[in-house]
C-alpha positions, 0 to 999 in steps of 0.5 A: 451529477455523475462522477466517473471513476475506475475500479482499479488504478494501474501503477508501474513501480520504479523498483530495480529500474522497472520503468525503463524495461520494455512494457512486456517485462515491466511489473504492473501493480493494479490497485483498487480505487478505494471506497470510503469503507476501505479508506476507513479500514486503512486509516492510521490508528493512534497508539497511546502510552501513559507514563506514571511517576512512582506514586502512580500519577500520570506524568505524561502521555505519548500519542503516535499514529501507527500505519498498518501496512499489511492492512493497506496492502490487503485492502488496496492491491488487486493484483501484481503482474510481471514479478517473480523470483528464482531461489535456485530450485523454483520460480515463484510468482509474486501476484498479490499482497500475500505473495509479496509479503512472503517474498524474500527481503530483496522485495522490501523496497518494492513493498515500501513503494507500493505502500507509499503509492497506496497511502498517496491514493488514500490521502487524495480526497478531491473529486476530479471535476473534469470527470464529473457530469 
């Protein structure tokens, strides 16, 4: 059996009405189609906190899953095109995960949208049987 997959997935975010802009003005994010190794590195990590009583006996344990969004962006974002900002003196392009993290706080909704899309892709585990031979 042969499964046909692409190496990248193009994504057009909704950030600031981006989807309504002409195609030449849109922000386009190219995401890596995750490998098994990328998926493992991006997996939620458990964080455990134990609470003890005054005698030192464990009263209860809290376990939470923690998502490392920086790892997800670093592993999944191939490139970002059509995105820049002007601080009054210079125009700075946002072209990758690092420049997105270095962008002003106004780009936080874009970052969150990209992370959501990456998590959606990482959580998908089924092979599209129409693409297999």
